[in-house]
N, C-alpha and C positions, 0 to 999 in steps of 0.2 A: 165518641169524639173526644170525650174527656179523657178516656184511657189513652187514646192515641197521643194527645197532647202531653199527658204525663210521661208516657214512654219516650216520646221525643225529647222531653225535658231531661229525663234521666240519662238518655243517650248523650245529649249535649254536655250534661254535667260530667259524665264519665270521660268523654273525649277531652274536656277541658282539664280534668284532673290528670288524665294520662299524658296530655301535652305538657302540663306543668311538671309532671314527674320526669318526663323525658328531658325537658330543659334542665331540670335540676341535675339529672345524671350526667348530661353533656357538660354542664358547668363543672361538676366535680371531676370528671375525667380530664377536662382541660387543665384544671388546677393541678391535678396529679402529674400531668405531663410536664407542666411548668416547673414543678418542685423536684422532679426526678433529676439528679445530677447527671451531667453529660459524661460519658466514659472518657478517661484521660487518653489523649493521643500522644504516644511517645514520639519524641523528636528524632527524625532520621539522622543517623550518623554515617558519614562517608566511610567507605571501606578503607580508604587510605589512612583515615584517622585511627581506625581500629587496628590496622596493621602496624601503624607507628607506635601505638600504645603497647601492643604486644612486643614489638621489637625492643622498646625501651625497658619494659618489665623484665624481658628475658636476657638482656645484654649483661655480660659479666661486669663486675665492678672494675674500674680502671686500676691498673697496677702501676706502681712507681718503681721504675728500674733503679737499681742501686748503681752508683758510679763505679766503674771498673777501676782496677788498680792503676796507679800513675804510670804512664808510659814515657820514659825519658826520650828525648830527641835522639834519633838514630844518627850516629856519626856519618857525615857525608864522605863519600869516597870520590876521589878524582884521579884520573889516570895520566900517565906520561903522554899518551896520544892526545888527550883532551887539552892539556896545557900547551903542547907544542903545535897545535892545529894552526896552520897558516903562518906560523913564525919560524918553524923548524928549518925552512928552506933558506932563511937568512942567517942561520947560526950553525956552527960546527959543534955538535953536542957529543960529549964523550962521558963514559963512566969513569969516575975517579975514586980516590980513597973513600972508604966508608966513614960515616959519622955516627958514633954511638951504636955501631953494629948495623946501621941502615945504609942501603945503597945510596950513592950520591952521583948526580949527573950535572955536568957543567957545559954550557954552550956559549960561544963567543962569536960576535959578528966579525966580518972581514975587516971593518974599519976600527975594531976594538972599542967601539963606543957603547956596545950593548953586551951585557953578560947575564945569562939565565942560569939559575941554580935550582935543582930539585932534589929533595931528600925523601927517601922511601922507596918501597917496591914500585915497579912500573904500573901495577894495577891499583896501587893505593899510596899516592904521594901525600905526605903529611905536611911538608913545607915547600912552597914554591916562591922564588923571589926573582926579580929582574932589576938590574942596575943600568941606568941610562946616564951616560956622561955627556955634559953640554959644555965643551971648552969655550972660552971667550971668543975664539976665532972659528967656531964651528960653522961650516957651510950650511946654507939653508936646506939643501937637499938632504944632508945628514940629520939636521934637526927635524925635518919632516919625517924621515925614516924612523928616528927615535920615537917620535910621537905616535906614529902609526903602529909600531911594534908594541908600545905601551898600551894603546887602546885595545889591540887584539889580545894581548896577554890578559888584561882585566876582563874582557868579554869571555875569555875561555874559563877563567877561574871563578868568576862571579856573574854569570849570565842574567841573574835576576835584576841587576841594574841595567836599564835599557838606554842610559844616556852617558856612557863612559866617555864619549867624544867630548862633551862639554866639560866633564870632570877633569880630564887630562889637560884641556886648554886652560882651565882655572889653575890647576896645580903648577903647570909650567910658567904661567904668568906670575904666580906668587913666588916661584923659585927665582925668576929673573929679578924680582924686586928686592930680594934679600941682599944684605950687605956682606962683605967679606967677613968670614968668621961666624956668620949666622947659621943656625941649624934649627929646622922646624920639623916637628912630627905631628902626624894626624892619623887617627885610627877610625876605621869604618867597621862597624859590627854587623854581622849577619847572624842568622839562626845557628849555623854550624861552623862558622869560620870568622876570622877577623883579618882585616887588611890594614897594614900599617904603611903609611907613606912617609918616607924620610927625605927631606930636602936639605942637602948639605952643601953650603956655598963654598966651604973650604975644598971639598972634593969635586966641586962643580958637577954634582951628580944627584939624581933622584933615584931612590931605591924603593921598590914596591915589594912588600913581604906579605905573603898569604899563609896563614896557619889554620889548619883544619883541626877541629875539636874531636 
């Protein structure tokens, strides 16, 4: 009986020691698991971002274009047909003596109040002018015809100005306000031409001269 008790006591002691050992091992393994660093997880990058970085890296460096040589303005050409558009029917136009070796064309209205002059080849007129006479006793119908021809002439030679009707009205009003002996000149500049307007009260006339550069 005594042996049995001793054996039982030894068994209990062994089990206790084994249990303590197992607990100690479990504690150590837990500590090890806590101390082991977690593997780094790489942040996912969108494919679009990767493609954008590749595109930027592979894109060639921007180049700076050198300014080309200076290009002067091309001289404007205007033809006989353009100038006489819609006014030729009111004028009898003829070729007359040349001026400085250039052809010259002159047209006069039936009432002699309008005179058109063009210098240059028909496909390249260099100077075009129109003279409008306003006598003191001019009839309203003839005054209106003068104004209409002047507007059409300016629209033909300088279509970039869209309000020649108002311009002619102002020019005629200023002309009528001049005193005898007064003469007034006004120049309008465009890119490739200049238009000079001469109001001469002595001659009772307004002359519009267009020169092409």
